[in-house]
C-alpha positions as CSV (number, residue, x, y, z in Angstrom):
1,X,-1.1,25.0,45.5
2,X,-3.1,22.1,46.9
3,X,-5.8,20.8,44.6
4,X,-8.3,18.3,46.0
5,X,-10.6,16.4,43.6
6,X,-13.5,14.3,44.9
7,X,-14.5,11.6,42.2
8,X,-12.4,9.6,39.8
9,X,-14.6,9.4,36.8
10,X,-14.7,11.5,33.6
11,X,-14.8,14.9,35.1
12,X,-12.3,14.2,37.8
13,X,-9.6,12.7,35.7
14,X,-9.9,15.5,33.0
15,X,-9.5,18.1,35.7
16,X,-6.5,16.4,37.2
17,X,-4.9,16.2,33.8
18,X,-5.6,19.9,33.0
19,X,-4.1,21.0,36.5
20,X,-1.0,19.0,35.9
21,X,-0.5,20.5,32.3
22,X,-0.7,24.0,33.7
23,X,1.1,23.6,37.1
24,X,3.7,20.7,37.2
25,X,4.5,21.7,40.9
26,X,1.1,21.6,42.2
27,X,-0.1,18.9,44.7
28,X,-3.1,17.1,43.3
29,X,-5.0,14.6,45.3
30,X,-7.9,12.7,44.1
31,X,-10.4,10.9,46.6
32,X,-13.1,8.5,45.6
33,X,-15.3,6.1,47.5
34,X,-15.2,3.8,44.5
35,X,-12.4,1.2,44.6
36,X,-11.4,1.3,40.9
37,X,-11.5,3.4,37.9
38,X,-14.4,2.2,35.6
39,X,-16.5,3.3,32.8
40,X,-20.3,3.6,33.6
41,X,-20.9,3.3,29.9
42,X,-19.8,-0.5,30.2
43,X,-21.7,-1.5,33.4
44,X,-24.3,-3.3,31.5
45,X,-21.7,-5.6,30.0
46,X,-20.4,-6.4,33.5
47,X,-23.9,-7.0,34.8
48,X,-24.6,-9.5,32.0
49,X,-21.4,-11.3,32.5
50,X,-20.1,-10.4,29.1
51,X,-17.2,-8.3,30.4
52,X,-15.1,-8.4,33.4
53,X,-14.9,-5.4,35.8
54,X,-11.2,-5.1,35.2
55,X,-11.8,-4.4,31.4
56,X,-13.9,-1.4,32.2
57,X,-11.0,0.7,33.4
58,X,-10.7,3.8,31.2
59,X,-7.3,5.2,32.2
60,X,-4.0,3.4,31.9
61,X,-2.6,1.5,34.9
62,X,0.1,4.1,35.3
63,X,-2.2,7.0,34.8
64,X,-1.7,8.5,38.4
65,X,2.1,8.0,38.3
66,X,2.3,9.5,34.8
67,X,0.5,12.6,35.7
68,X,1.8,12.9,39.4
69,X,-1.6,12.4,40.9
70,X,-2.1,11.1,44.4
71,X,-5.1,8.8,44.2
72,X,-6.9,7.4,47.2
73,X,-9.5,4.9,46.3
74,X,-12.1,3.5,48.7
75,X,-12.0,6.7,50.7
76,X,-15.4,8.5,51.2
77,X,-15.5,12.3,51.9
78,X,-18.0,12.8,54.7
79,X,-18.0,16.6,55.1
80,X,-16.4,19.8,53.8
81,X,-15.4,22.8,55.9
82,X,-15.3,25.7,53.5
83,X,-14.2,28.2,55.9
84,X,-11.1,26.2,57.1
85,X,-10.7,24.8,53.5
86,X,-10.5,21.2,54.5
87,X,-12.4,17.9,54.0
88,X,-13.2,15.1,56.5
89,X,-12.8,11.6,55.3
90,X,-14.6,8.4,56.4
91,X,-11.3,7.1,57.9
92,X,-11.0,10.1,60.1
93,X,-8.4,11.9,58.1
94,X,-8.7,15.7,57.6
95,X,-7.2,16.9,54.2
96,X,-6.6,20.6,53.5
97,X,-7.1,22.3,50.1
98,X,-6.6,25.5,48.3
99,X,-8.9,24.6,45.5
100,X,-11.6,21.8,45.7
101,X,-13.4,20.1,42.8
102,X,-16.6,18.2,43.3
103,X,-17.0,15.5,40.6
104,X,-19.1,13.2,42.7
105,X,-21.5,12.1,39.9
106,X,-25.0,10.8,40.5
107,X,-26.8,7.8,42.0
108,X,-29.6,5.6,40.8
109,X,-33.0,7.0,41.5
110,X,-35.0,4.5,43.5
111,X,-38.7,5.4,43.3
112,X,-40.8,5.0,46.5
113,X,-42.4,1.8,45.2
114,X,-43.6,-0.9,47.7
115,X,-41.0,-3.7,47.9
116,X,-38.3,-1.6,46.3
117,X,-35.9,-2.0,49.3
118,X,-34.3,-5.3,49.9
119,X,-32.3,-8.1,48.2
120,X,-32.7,-8.8,44.5
121,X,-33.4,-5.1,43.6
122,X,-30.5,-3.2,42.1
123,X,-29.6,0.2,40.4
124,X,-26.9,0.3,37.8
125,X,-24.5,3.2,38.5
126,X,-21.4,1.5,40.0
127,X,-19.3,-1.7,39.9
128,X,-21.0,-3.0,43.0
129,X,-24.4,-2.8,41.3
130,X,-23.1,-4.6,38.1
131,X,-21.2,-7.2,40.0
132,X,-24.3,-7.8,42.3
133,X,-26.6,-8.4,39.2
134,X,-24.0,-10.6,37.6
135,X,-23.6,-12.6,40.7
136,X,-27.4,-13.4,40.9
137,X,-28.4,-13.5,37.2
138,X,-27.5,-17.1,36.5
139,X,-29.9,-18.4,39.0
140,X,-32.8,-16.2,37.6
141,X,-35.5,-17.1,35.2
142,X,-37.3,-13.7,35.0
143,X,-35.6,-10.3,35.0
144,X,-37.6,-7.0,35.0
145,X,-36.0,-3.8,34.2
146,X,-37.8,-0.6,35.3
147,X,-37.2,2.1,32.8
148,X,-36.5,2.0,29.1
149,X,-33.8,4.7,28.9
150,X,-30.5,4.0,27.4
151,X,-29.2,2.2,30.6
152,X,-32.3,0.0,30.8
153,X,-32.3,-0.9,27.1
154,X,-28.6,-1.6,26.9
155,X,-28.9,-3.8,29.9
156,X,-31.8,-5.7,28.5
157,X,-30.1,-6.5,25.2
158,X,-26.9,-7.5,27.0
159,X,-29.0,-10.0,29.2
160,X,-30.7,-11.4,26.1
161,X,-27.3,-11.8,24.3
162,X,-26.0,-13.5,27.4
163,X,-28.9,-16.1,27.0
164,X,-30.8,-15.3,30.1
165,X,-34.2,-16.6,30.0
166,X,-36.7,-13.7,30.1
167,X,-36.3,-10.1,30.3
168,X,-39.0,-7.5,30.5
169,X,-38.8,-3.7,30.4
170,X,-41.5,-1.4,32.0
171,X,-41.7,2.0,30.6
172,X,-44.3,4.7,31.2
173,X,-43.8,6.5,27.8
174,X,-45.3,4.9,24.7
175,X,-42.0,3.8,23.3
176,X,-38.3,3.1,24.6
177,X,-35.7,5.8,24.8
178,X,-38.3,8.6,25.1
179,X,-35.5,11.2,25.7
180,X,-33.8,10.3,22.5
181,X,-36.4,9.1,20.0
182,X,-39.5,10.8,18.6
183,X,-42.7,8.8,17.7
184,X,-41.6,7.5,14.4
185,X,-38.2,6.0,15.5
186,X,-39.6,5.2,18.9
187,X,-42.2,2.8,17.6
188,X,-39.7,1.3,15.3
189,X,-37.3,0.7,18.4
190,X,-40.2,-0.9,20.3
191,X,-40.8,-3.3,17.6
192,X,-37.0,-4.1,17.1
193,X,-36.5,-4.9,20.8
194,X,-39.5,-7.1,20.8
195,X,-38.1,-9.0,17.7
196,X,-34.8,-9.5,19.7
197,X,-36.7,-11.2,22.5
198,X,-37.2,-8.4,24.9
199,X,-40.7,-8.2,26.5
200,X,-41.3,-4.5,26.0
201,X,-44.2,-3.0,28.1
202,X,-44.8,0.5,27.4
203,X,-47.4,3.0,28.7
204,X,-47.4,1.3,32.1
205,X,-45.6,1.6,35.4
206,X,-44.7,-0.5,38.5
207,X,-46.9,-0.2,41.5
208,X,-45.2,-2.8,43.7
209,X,-42.5,-5.4,43.8
210,X,-43.8,-8.5,45.5
211,X,-41.5,-10.7,47.6
212,X,-41.7,-14.3,48.8
213,X,-41.4,-15.6,52.4
214,X,-37.6,-15.4,52.1
215,X,-37.8,-11.9,51.3
216,X,-36.6,-12.2,47.6
217,X,-38.6,-10.7,44.6
218,X,-41.0,-13.0,43.0
219,X,-43.2,-10.8,40.9
220,X,-43.8,-7.1,39.7
221,X,-47.3,-5.6,39.9
222,X,-48.1,-3.1,37.3
223,X,-50.6,-0.2,37.7
224,X,-52.6,-1.8,34.8
225,X,-53.1,-4.8,37.0
226,X,-50.7,-6.9,35.1
227,X,-48.4,-9.2,37.2
228,X,-45.0,-10.2,35.9
229,X,-42.8,-13.0,37.3
230,X,-39.5,-11.6,38.6
231,X,-36.6,-13.1,40.2
232,X,-34.4,-10.0,39.9
233,X,-35.4,-6.3,39.4
234,X,-33.1,-3.5,38.0
235,X,-34.3,0.0,38.4
236,X,-33.0,2.2,35.6
237,X,-35.6,5.0,36.1
238,X,-33.2,7.9,36.3
239,X,-30.5,9.3,38.5
240,X,-30.1,11.9,41.3
241,X,-26.9,14.0,41.6
242,X,-24.7,13.4,44.7
243,X,-25.1,16.9,46.1
244,X,-25.1,16.1,49.9
245,X,-21.4,17.3,50.5
246,X,-22.2,20.7,48.9
247,X,-25.8,21.2,50.1
248,X,-24.9,22.7,53.5
249,X,-22.5,25.1,51.9
250,X,-24.0,26.8,49.0
251,X,-26.6,27.2,46.3
252,X,-28.4,24.0,45.0
253,X,-30.4,24.1,41.9
254,X,-33.4,22.1,40.7
255,X,-31.3,19.1,39.6
256,X,-27.7,19.7,40.8
257,X,-25.1,22.1,41.8
258,X,-25.3,25.2,39.7
259,X,-22.0,26.2,38.0
260,X,-21.0,29.2,36.0
261,X,-19.2,29.0,32.6
262,X,-16.0,28.5,34.4
263,X,-17.4,25.6,36.4
264,X,-17.3,27.6,39.7
265,X,-19.9,27.0,42.4
266,X,-21.4,29.7,44.6
267,X,-18.6,29.0,47.2
268,X,-15.2,30.5,46.8
269,X,-12.5,28.1,45.6
270,X,-14.9,25.2,45.2
271,X,-15.6,24.0,41.6
272,X,-17.8,21.3,40.3
273,X,-18.0,19.2,37.1
274,X,-20.0,16.3,35.7
275,X,-23.2,14.6,36.6
276,X,-23.4,16.3,40.0
277,X,-23.9,19.7,38.3
278,X,-26.3,21.8,36.2
279,X,-25.2,24.5,33.8
280,X,-26.4,26.4,30.8
281,X,-27.0,24.2,27.8
282,X,-26.2,26.4,24.8
283,X,-28.7,24.5,22.6
284,X,-31.7,25.5,24.7
285,X,-30.2,28.3,26.6
286,X,-31.4,26.6,29.7
287,X,-29.8,25.5,33.0
288,X,-29.9,21.8,33.2
289,X,-27.7,18.7,33.8
290,X,-25.4,17.6,31.0
291,X,-25.2,13.9,31.9
292,X,-22.9,12.5,29.1
293,X,-19.4,11.6,29.3
294,X,-18.0,14.2,26.7
295,X,-19.7,17.0,28.6
296,X,-18.2,15.7,31.9
297,X,-14.7,15.7,30.4
298,X,-15.3,19.1,29.0
299,X,-16.4,20.4,32.4
300,X,-13.6,18.7,34.2
301,X,-11.0,20.3,31.9
302,X,-12.4,23.8,32.2
303,X,-12.6,23.4,36.0
304,X,-9.0,22.1,36.1
305,X,-7.7,25.0,33.9
306,X,-9.4,27.5,36.1
307,X,-8.5,26.0,39.3
308,X,-4.7,26.3,38.2
309,X,-5.0,30.0,37.5
310,X,-6.2,29.8,33.9
311,X,-9.2,31.5,32.3
312,X,-11.4,29.1,30.3
313,X,-15.1,28.9,29.7
314,X,-17.7,26.4,28.6
315,X,-18.5,27.2,25.0
316,X,-20.9,25.3,22.7
317,X,-21.8,23.2,25.6
318,X,-24.5,20.7,25.5
319,X,-25.5,17.3,27.0
320,X,-28.2,16.8,24.4
321,X,-26.2,14.2,22.4
322,X,-26.7,10.5,22.5
323,X,-24.9,7.9,20.5
324,X,-25.6,4.2,20.8
325,X,-25.9,0.9,19.0
326,X,-29.0,-1.1,20.0
327,X,-30.1,-4.3,18.5
328,X,-27.5,-3.8,15.8
329,X,-28.9,-0.4,14.8
330,X,-26.5,2.6,15.1
331,X,-28.5,5.6,16.7
332,X,-27.6,9.3,17.2
333,X,-30.0,11.7,18.9
334,X,-29.1,15.4,19.0
335,X,-31.0,18.4,20.5
336,X,-34.1,18.4,22.7
337,X,-36.1,15.6,21.4
338,X,-37.9,15.3,24.6
339,X,-39.0,18.9,24.6
340,X,-40.0,19.6,21.0
341,X,-41.5,22.9,20.0
342,X,-44.8,22.4,18.2
343,X,-43.9,25.2,15.9
344,X,-40.9,23.4,14.6
345,X,-41.2,21.7,11.2
346,X,-40.6,18.0,11.1
347,X,-39.3,16.1,8.1
348,X,-38.5,12.4,7.9
349,X,-36.1,11.2,5.2
350,X,-35.5,7.6,4.5
351,X,-33.4,5.4,2.3
352,X,-32.1,1.8,2.1
353,X,-28.3,1.4,2.4
354,X,-26.1,-0.9,0.6
355,X,-26.8,-3.7,3.1
356,X,-30.6,-3.3,2.6
357,X,-31.2,-1.7,5.9
358,X,-33.8,1.1,6.3
359,X,-32.0,4.3,7.3
360,X,-34.0,7.3,8.7
361,X,-33.2,11.0,9.4
362,X,-35.8,12.9,11.4
363,X,-35.1,16.6,11.3
364,X,-36.7,19.5,13.2
365,X,-36.1,23.0,11.9
366,X,-37.1,26.3,13.4
367,X,-39.0,29.1,11.5
368,X,-35.6,30.6,10.4
369,X,-34.6,27.4,8.9
370,X,-32.0,26.6,11.7
371,X,-31.7,23.0,12.7
372,X,-33.2,22.4,16.1
373,X,-33.0,18.6,16.7
374,X,-32.2,15.5,14.8
375,X,-32.6,11.7,15.1
376,X,-30.3,9.5,12.9
377,X,-31.3,5.9,12.6
378,X,-28.9,3.5,10.8
379,X,-26.8,6.0,8.9
380,X,-25.0,8.2,11.4
381,X,-22.1,9.2,9.2
382,X,-22.8,12.9,9.3
383,X,-23.7,13.2,13.1
384,X,-20.8,15.6,13.8
385,X,-22.1,18.1,11.1
386,X,-25.7,17.9,12.4
387,X,-24.5,18.4,16.0
388,X,-22.5,21.5,15.0
389,X,-25.4,22.9,13.2
390,X,-27.8,22.6,16.2
391,X,-25.3,24.1,18.7
392,X,-24.2,26.9,16.3
393,X,-28.0,27.3,15.3
394,X,-27.2,27.2,11.7
395,X,-29.9,27.1,9.0
396,X,-30.2,23.9,7.0
397,X,-29.1,25.9,4.0
398,X,-25.8,26.6,5.5
399,X,-24.9,23.0,5.7
400,X,-22.6,21.3,3.1
401,X,-24.2,19.8,0.1
402,X,-25.7,16.4,0.7
403,X,-26.5,16.9,4.4
404,X,-30.3,17.6,4.6
405,X,-32.1,16.6,2.5
406,X,-29.7,14.1,1.0
407,X,-30.4,13.5,-2.6
408,X,-30.7,9.7,-1.9
409,X,-33.5,10.3,0.6
410,X,-37.1,10.5,0.1
411,X,-39.2,12.7,2.4
412,X,-42.0,10.7,3.9
413,X,-43.4,13.1,6.4
């Protein structure tokens, strides 16, 4: 059996490992246009100069040899012939397959803003982006980050910690991390990032990137009329799935390649996993992307098992989990914080921990008492139990004593 995997990140490596576990004799080939294995979760550290590219590698040096995987890096697939079951590579090589996995990920979404194209403007999805930012950052006095999602916020903090002069974030929402935080914690994060030296501009958006006579960025114009000096701009305003290879072959959804619970696409013997896909999120019962590392690993493993003749399904699947540490504060966001039902009951519990830090739990419950969504600020020790309750649609009363409400906490809203 010939297995071909396009993409070498979380989903692709998980699939390769699962195939090898089930079929020691199978031929497994991995292709990637990337020239290295790297964790996208660490790109902000590379961009700020706080970590080398080599230290972002997430698999051992002997990973391919240990698992018997033929890995070809720096090779881009330019086309798929689903009838002949073969792929065309950028170097002219044609490779046959019996089963194919698309784990091609996603790319930075670059909005149609005047001045966006050209030198000095970067996304942040691959090592080239991060290394490009790092290579220019030392000569910059003013950096503007478009988008206060997790990527933008982590980058801004990393740049400040690296002692770069001025960093501004532009966000259309009224507070940073609008997909992960609600109003109470969002307002607190906006204040906290300001206290850490980040110029946080919310409720505004970029209308143009102005360039000087040499073609380099010199300023960012906002829709409010405000002008910010900018020597370098990073666009962290979202991603688009890399669906181009599959689009001529089969069904494309609203935001990716649709897959069933076995990670199969609409084309026989072609599977997909990771950021390129959309699948049913069990928390919402809605087809949507699951753009987090654990979900990609799980999808990759399910795909690999099924590609090698097994029978596995995505269960308790969700991408609505975020865990991060920003400005020294541990955060966990669980459930559809960005799509709250007005009928859900909201409760906020707060206490001061042994270090004098204010910890907050924001809980949303449905009419039957089941936990729908949660934001944990500071104290994230019980995040796993909350996550399980949300996915399993358990009532708050079913949780172990001391979960919600904790006896130490005082309800404040």
